[in-house]
C-alpha positions in Angstrom: -49.6 82.2 -27.5 -53.0 81.0 -28.6 -55.7 79.3 -26.9 -56.7 76.2 -28.1 -60.2 74.3 -28.2 -60.0 71.0 -27.6 -57.5 68.1 -26.8 -54.0 67.0 -28.5 -53.6 63.4 -29.9 -51.5 62.8 -26.8 -54.1 63.7 -24.0 -56.7 61.6 -26.0 -54.3 58.5 -26.1 -53.5 58.8 -22.5 -57.0 59.1 -21.5 -57.9 55.7 -23.7 -55.1 54.2 -22.1 -56.0 55.0 -18.5 -59.7 53.6 -19.6 -58.6 50.5 -20.9 -56.1 49.8 -18.0 -59.2 50.0 -15.7 -61.2 47.7 -17.7 -58.4 45.1 -17.7 -58.2 45.3 -14.0 -61.9 45.3 -13.4 -63.0 42.3 -15.7 -61.2 39.6 -14.0 -62.7 40.7 -10.6 -66.0 40.8 -11.9 -65.7 37.4 -13.7 -64.5 35.9 -9.9 -67.8 37.6 -8.4 -70.0 35.9 -11.4 -68.5 32.7 -10.7 -68.6 32.6 -6.9 -72.4 33.3 -7.3 -73.0 30.7 -9.5 -71.0 28.3 -7.0 -73.1 29.5 -4.2 -76.3 29.0 -6.2 -75.4 25.5 -6.6 -74.6 25.1 -3.0 -77.9 26.5 -2.1 -79.6 24.2 -4.0 -78.0 21.3 -2.3 -78.3 22.8 1.2 -82.2 22.9 0.6 -82.5 19.1 0.5 -80.0 19.0 3.4 -82.4 21.1 5.6 -85.3 19.1 4.1 -83.6 16.0 5.4 -83.1 17.6 8.9 -86.4 19.1 9.2 -88.3 15.8 8.2 -86.0 13.6 10.5 -87.2 16.0 13.5 -90.8 16.4 12.7 -91.5 12.8 11.8 -89.2 11.3 14.4 -87.5 9.0 12.1 -84.1 8.8 10.4 -83.7 10.2 6.9 -81.1 9.5 4.0 -79.8 11.6 1.3 -78.9 8.7 -1.1 -76.2 9.4 -3.9 -76.9 7.7 -7.4 -75.6 8.5 -10.6 -78.0 11.2 -11.9 -78.1 13.2 -8.4 -78.9 12.9 -4.4 -82.4 11.4 -3.7 -83.9 11.8 -0.2 -85.8 9.1 1.4 -86.7 7.7 4.8 -84.3 4.8 6.5 -87.1 2.7 6.9 -89.7 3.7 3.7 -93.7 3.4 4.8 -94.5 3.0 1.0 -93.2 2.6 -2.4 -93.5 6.3 -3.0 -91.3 7.1 0.0 -88.7 4.2 -0.9 -88.2 5.9 -4.4 -87.3 9.1 -2.5 -89.5 12.4 -1.5 -87.1 14.8 -2.9 -84.1 15.0 -5.6 -81.1 17.2 -6.3 -80.1 16.4 -9.7 -76.6 16.9 -11.2 -75.9 19.3 -13.7 -74.0 18.4 -16.8 -70.5 17.6 -15.7 -70.9 17.9 -12.1 -69.7 15.5 -9.4 -70.9 15.9 -5.8 -68.8 13.6 -3.8 -69.4 13.1 0.0 -67.0 11.9 2.6 -67.9 10.6 6.0 -64.8 11.1 8.1 -66.4 9.2 11.3 -67.3 6.0 9.0 -66.0 2.8 10.7 -65.3 1.4 7.1 -62.9 2.4 4.5 -65.3 3.0 1.5 -68.8 3.6 3.1 -71.9 3.5 1.3 -72.8 6.9 -0.1 -75.6 7.7 2.2 -75.8 10.2 4.6 -77.8 9.6 7.8 -80.0 12.1 9.4 -81.2 10.9 12.8 -84.6 11.5 14.8 -82.8 14.1 17.1 -81.8 16.4 14.4 -78.5 15.4 14.4 -76.8 13.7 11.2 -73.2 12.2 10.6 -70.5 14.3 10.3 -69.9 15.0 6.4 -67.6 16.7 3.8 -69.3 17.3 0.5 -66.9 18.4 -2.5 -68.7 19.7 -5.5 -67.1 20.4 -9.1 -68.8 21.6 -11.5 -68.9 24.2 -14.5 -70.8 26.7 -11.9 -67.5 26.6 -9.7 -66.1 24.6 -7.0 -67.1 24.5 -3.3 -66.4 22.1 -0.2 -68.9 22.1 2.4 -67.9 20.5 5.9 -71.2 19.8 8.1 -71.2 19.8 11.8 -73.1 16.7 13.2 -74.7 18.6 16.2 -76.1 21.7 14.3 -76.1 20.3 10.7 -74.6 23.6 9.5 -72.2 23.7 6.8 -68.9 25.9 6.6 -68.5 26.4 3.0 -65.3 27.2 1.2 -65.8 28.4 -2.6 -62.7 27.9 -5.0 
């Protein structure tokens, strides 16, 4: 028998097949991680305005609202002191093809206004916020006492 220097065609083909198999398995999981990061970024942007509402309600000792409209969600006081406040002091604008639907499980009417109240005590109405966008889907269930969300990223 002679000593061979190099690999046979079968060995090279097998190595390429194993490499392709590994890449095929890894790509979907990487795409899932990227999609989850985009959904988390969307949630973090909404969470910032929620934190702002809670902070203002405590420090200013007055109720603040998150009010939904066609373009996004505005933060404004329940009783505005001037025209500037009536328009809203902060906004969360929807991305293209994004929907952000609030549900208020403790509401006394069937179809309540899309306004989420934060009280001067730092509490809020219980709410479930469902987001659907190209960045991904998430559902946040807010605790009325702590104003902390349990988030489910889909």
